[in-house]
C-alpha positions as CSV (number, residue, x, y, z in Angstrom):
1,M,-2.4,-0.2,15.6
2,T,-2.1,2.0,18.7
3,A,-5.2,3.6,20.1
4,G,-5.8,7.1,19.1
5,V,-5.3,6.8,15.4
6,R,-7.9,9.1,13.9
7,V,-9.0,9.4,10.2
8,E,-10.6,12.5,8.9
9,R,-13.8,11.6,7.2
10,G,-13.6,11.8,3.5
11,A,-9.8,12.5,3.5
12,A,-7.7,11.0,0.8
13,V,-10.0,8.2,-0.1
14,G,-9.3,8.2,-3.7
15,H,-12.3,10.3,-4.9
16,E,-11.8,12.0,-8.2
17,G,-10.6,15.5,-7.6
18,T,-9.4,15.0,-4.0
19,P,-5.8,14.9,-2.7
20,G,-4.3,11.5,-3.5
21,G,-7.2,10.6,-5.8
22,P,-6.9,9.2,-9.4
23,R,-5.8,11.7,-12.0
24,P,-8.6,12.4,-14.5
25,A,-8.1,11.0,-18.0
26,R,-7.1,13.4,-20.7
27,V,-10.1,14.2,-22.9
28,Q,-9.3,14.6,-26.5
29,G,-11.6,16.3,-29.0
30,P,-14.6,18.6,-28.4
31,P,-16.9,17.9,-25.4
32,K,-20.2,16.2,-26.1
33,G,-23.5,16.3,-24.2
34,P,-25.0,18.9,-22.0
35,F,-22.0,19.1,-19.7
36,V,-18.6,17.6,-19.4
37,A,-17.6,16.0,-16.2
38,Q,-13.9,15.6,-15.3
39,G,-13.3,14.4,-11.8
40,D,-15.2,16.8,-9.6
41,R,-15.4,19.4,-12.3
42,A,-18.7,19.7,-14.2
43,T,-18.5,22.3,-16.9
44,Y,-21.6,23.4,-18.5
45,A,-21.0,23.2,-22.2
46,S,-23.8,25.5,-23.3
47,G,-21.7,28.6,-22.6
48,E,-22.8,29.1,-19.0
49,A,-19.2,28.8,-17.9
50,S,-19.8,31.1,-14.9
51,S,-21.9,28.4,-13.3
52,A,-19.0,25.9,-13.3
53,P,-17.3,27.0,-10.0
54,Q,-20.7,26.9,-8.2
55,T,-21.4,23.4,-9.7
56,V,-18.1,22.1,-8.3
57,K,-18.9,23.6,-4.9
58,A,-22.4,22.1,-5.0
59,Q,-21.1,18.7,-6.1
60,L,-18.4,18.5,-3.4
61,E,-20.6,19.7,-0.6
62,L,-23.5,17.4,-1.7
63,R,-21.2,14.4,-1.7
64,E,-20.1,15.3,1.8
65,L,-23.7,15.5,3.0
66,I,-24.3,12.0,1.5
67,L,-21.2,10.3,2.7
68,G,-21.5,12.0,6.1
69,G,-25.0,10.5,6.6
70,E,-26.9,13.8,6.8
71,L,-29.0,12.8,3.8
72,K,-30.7,9.5,4.6
73,T,-30.9,6.7,2.1
74,G,-34.2,6.3,0.1
75,A,-35.6,9.7,1.0
76,R,-36.3,12.1,-1.9
77,I,-33.8,15.0,-2.0
78,A,-35.6,18.4,-1.8
79,E,-34.0,20.6,-4.5
80,L,-35.0,23.9,-2.8
81,W,-33.6,22.7,0.5
82,L,-30.2,22.0,-1.2
83,V,-30.3,25.5,-2.8
84,E,-30.6,27.0,0.7
85,R,-28.2,24.6,2.4
86,L,-25.4,24.9,-0.2
87,G,-25.9,28.6,-0.9
88,V,-26.0,28.2,-4.7
89,S,-28.6,28.6,-7.4
90,R,-30.8,25.9,-8.8
91,T,-28.7,25.2,-11.9
92,P,-25.5,24.2,-10.1
93,V,-27.6,22.0,-7.7
94,R,-29.3,20.2,-10.7
95,L,-26.0,19.6,-12.4
96,A,-24.5,18.3,-9.2
97,L,-27.4,15.9,-8.7
98,V,-27.0,14.6,-12.3
99,R,-23.2,14.1,-11.8
100,L,-23.7,12.2,-8.5
101,A,-26.4,10.1,-10.0
102,E,-23.9,9.2,-12.7
103,E,-21.3,8.3,-10.0
104,G,-23.9,6.0,-8.5
105,L,-24.5,7.8,-5.2
106,L,-28.0,8.8,-6.2
107,D,-31.0,7.1,-7.7
108,A,-33.3,8.9,-10.2
109,L,-36.9,8.5,-9.0
110,P,-39.7,7.6,-11.5
111,S,-41.7,10.6,-10.3
112,G,-38.8,13.0,-10.8
113,G,-35.9,14.0,-8.5
114,Y,-33.3,11.9,-6.8
115,A,-32.8,9.9,-3.6
116,V,-29.7,8.8,-1.9
117,K,-28.8,5.2,-2.9
118,E,-28.5,2.3,-0.4
119,F,-25.8,-0.2,-1.2
120,S,-25.9,-3.9,-0.4
121,E,-22.8,-6.0,0.3
122,S,-23.2,-7.6,-3.1
123,D,-23.3,-4.2,-4.8
124,I,-20.0,-3.3,-3.2
125,Q,-18.3,-6.6,-3.9
126,D,-19.3,-6.3,-7.6
127,A,-17.9,-2.7,-7.7
128,I,-14.6,-3.9,-6.2
129,E,-14.5,-6.8,-8.7
130,V,-15.0,-4.4,-11.6
131,R,-12.2,-2.2,-10.4
132,G,-9.9,-5.2,-9.9
133,T,-10.7,-6.5,-13.4
134,L,-9.9,-3.1,-14.9
135,E,-6.7,-2.7,-12.9
136,G,-5.6,-6.2,-13.9
137,L,-6.2,-5.2,-17.5
138,A,-4.1,-2.0,-17.0
139,A,-1.3,-4.0,-15.5
140,R,-1.3,-6.5,-18.3
141,L,-1.3,-3.7,-21.0
142,A,1.5,-2.0,-19.2
143,A,3.6,-5.2,-19.2
144,E,2.8,-6.0,-22.8
145,R,3.3,-2.5,-24.2
146,G,6.2,-1.5,-22.0
147,V,6.4,1.4,-19.6
148,S,8.8,4.4,-19.7
149,P,11.6,4.4,-17.1
150,V,10.3,7.6,-15.7
151,L,6.9,6.1,-14.7
152,I,8.7,3.0,-13.2
153,T,10.9,5.3,-11.2
154,E,7.9,7.3,-10.0
155,A,6.2,4.1,-8.9
156,R,9.2,2.8,-7.1
157,E,9.7,6.1,-5.3
158,C,6.1,6.0,-4.3
159,L,6.6,2.5,-2.8
160,E,9.7,3.5,-1.0
161,R,7.7,6.2,0.8
162,I,5.2,3.6,1.8
163,D,8.0,1.4,3.0
164,T,9.3,4.2,5.2
165,A,5.9,4.8,6.7
166,L,5.4,1.0,7.4
167,A,8.8,0.7,8.9
168,Q,7.5,1.9,12.2
169,P,6.3,-0.9,14.6
170,A,2.9,0.7,15.0
171,L,0.9,3.0,12.8
172,T,0.3,6.6,13.8
173,D,-2.0,9.3,12.2
174,A,1.0,10.5,10.2
175,T,2.2,7.2,8.9
176,F,-1.3,6.0,8.1
177,S,-2.0,9.2,6.1
178,V,1.2,8.7,4.1
179,Y,0.0,5.2,3.2
180,V,-3.4,6.4,2.1
181,E,-1.9,9.2,-0.1
182,E,0.8,7.1,-1.6
183,N,-1.5,4.1,-2.2
184,A,-3.8,6.3,-4.2
185,R,-0.8,7.7,-6.1
186,F,0.4,4.2,-6.9
187,H,-2.9,3.2,-8.4
188,A,-3.1,6.4,-10.4
189,L,0.4,5.6,-11.8
190,L,-0.7,2.1,-12.7
191,S,-3.6,3.5,-14.7
192,E,-1.2,5.8,-16.5
193,M,1.2,2.9,-17.3
194,A,-1.5,1.2,-19.4
195,G,-1.1,3.9,-22.0
196,S,-4.8,3.9,-22.8
197,A,-7.0,6.9,-22.3
198,L,-10.0,4.5,-22.7
199,V,-8.9,2.2,-19.8
200,A,-8.0,5.3,-17.7
201,R,-11.5,6.7,-18.1
202,Q,-13.2,3.4,-17.3
203,L,-11.0,3.1,-14.2
204,D,-11.9,6.5,-13.1
205,K,-15.6,5.6,-13.3
206,A,-15.0,2.3,-11.4
207,K,-13.2,4.2,-8.7
208,A,-15.7,7.0,-8.4
209,L,-17.7,5.2,-5.7
210,P,-15.9,5.5,-2.4
211,F,-16.4,1.8,-1.7
212,A,-14.6,0.8,-4.9
213,S,-11.6,3.1,-4.7
214,P,-8.2,1.7,-3.7
215,N,-8.5,3.4,-0.3
216,G,-12.2,2.8,0.2
217,F,-11.9,0.2,2.9
218,V,-8.3,0.8,4.0
219,M,-9.9,3.1,6.6
220,A,-11.5,0.0,8.2
221,H,-8.0,-1.2,9.2
222,S,-7.0,2.1,10.8
223,V,-7.9,0.4,14.1
224,G,-7.2,-3.0,15.4
225,P,-4.1,-5.0,16.2
226,R,-3.5,-6.2,12.6
227,A,-3.8,-2.8,11.0
228,R,-0.1,-2.6,10.0
229,D,0.0,-6.3,8.9
230,V,-2.7,-5.9,6.3
231,L,-1.0,-2.9,4.8
232,V,2.4,-4.7,4.7
233,V,0.7,-7.5,2.6
234,A,-0.8,-5.0,0.2
235,Q,2.6,-3.3,-0.2
236,E,4.3,-6.5,-1.1
237,Q,1.7,-7.0,-3.8
238,H,2.5,-3.5,-5.1
239,R,6.1,-4.5,-5.5
240,M,5.4,-7.8,-7.2
241,V,3.1,-6.0,-9.7
242,I,5.8,-3.5,-10.7
243,E,8.4,-6.2,-11.1
244,A,6.0,-8.3,-13.3
245,I,5.5,-5.2,-15.4
246,V,9.2,-4.6,-15.7
247,Q,9.8,-8.2,-16.7
248,R,7.0,-7.9,-19.3
249,E,5.0,-10.7,-17.6
250,G,1.5,-9.6,-18.6
251,A,-0.5,-12.6,-17.3
252,R,1.3,-12.5,-14.0
253,A,0.8,-8.7,-13.6
254,E,-2.9,-9.0,-14.4
255,A,-3.4,-11.9,-11.9
256,L,-1.5,-10.0,-9.2
257,M,-3.6,-6.9,-9.5
258,R,-6.9,-8.8,-9.5
259,E,-5.7,-10.6,-6.3
260,H,-4.7,-7.3,-4.9
261,A,-8.3,-6.0,-5.3
262,R,-9.5,-8.9,-3.2
263,I,-7.9,-7.2,-0.2
264,A,-10.6,-4.6,-0.4
265,R,-13.2,-7.4,-0.2
266,R,-11.6,-8.7,3.0
267,N,-11.5,-5.1,4.3
268,L,-15.2,-4.9,3.6
269,Q,-15.9,-7.9,5.7
270,Q,-13.8,-6.5,8.5
271,A,-15.7,-3.2,8.4
272,L,-19.1,-5.0,8.4
273,R,-18.1,-7.0,11.5
274,S,-17.3,-3.9,13.5
275,H,-19.6,-0.8,13.8
276,Q,-16.6,1.3,14.8
277,S,-14.6,0.3,11.7
278,L,-17.6,0.9,9.4
279,L,-18.0,4.4,10.7
280,L,-14.4,5.1,9.5
281,V,-15.4,4.2,5.9
282,P,-16.5,7.2,3.9
283,G,-20.2,6.5,3.1
284,G,-20.3,3.6,5.5
285,R,-23.8,4.7,6.6
286,L,-25.0,3.9,3.1
287,I,-24.2,0.2,3.4
288,R,-27.0,-2.2,4.3
289,R,-25.6,-5.2,6.1
290,R,-27.3,-8.6,5.7
291,S,-28.4,-8.6,9.3
292,E,-30.3,-5.3,8.7
293,R,-32.5,-6.7,5.8
């Protein structure tokens, strides 16, 4: 990739509720529990609907503080400091803390309160493996149950846009951004193809952590001479998965998607070898490398 390619931190990384991120599963029936979380929307179910916009604001901004490294791992988060820093009341801050703990970005402390979680290489590899297993299941279900021509057409059009972006001999800011956006779109379509609200919800949970999302470690390949080559391989796997689904080859579709997720594991290793690459990964500062133990 040519020098000068720049990736905006936190952009289009497949977080729920962000551009290019996975579409939230449709929730049927009445909400249960103290609040209902859909993507980055946490709606207070007790009737305090007016707090919902402030909760969304608190959740998004708190996630940015965590992923940007402003909040250090292991340190207890001061609730009053967050109230002042985010400019919201205590209720939205508390709901945001609960939601991000559910996503896995925070640890609940025995003494009360929360601390930013630190992730080991094994944690991330396991998260990627879970996502790959679920996406493999989604691909198999899509092949076995059949997919509407409309969804297949959408997926192929998505892949054509990626082909156009990768047709250039070297990546630029613009072409890399197209890949990130369309890659997230492809994975969202795959989730929809399964025809299962349950699988879609579980996939959304698996992809909630930035490290496990389809674009989590793509950022690590935005620099380096082989940046385009890695994306070309991933794109070819996209095409093979769609063809396996169309041909109703469930086992093959599942195996291809599970292998596709392994690219993220290789991207993780690439990021851990290069400090520059790791800084491009949203939340990269939360990762504890083996050499740092």
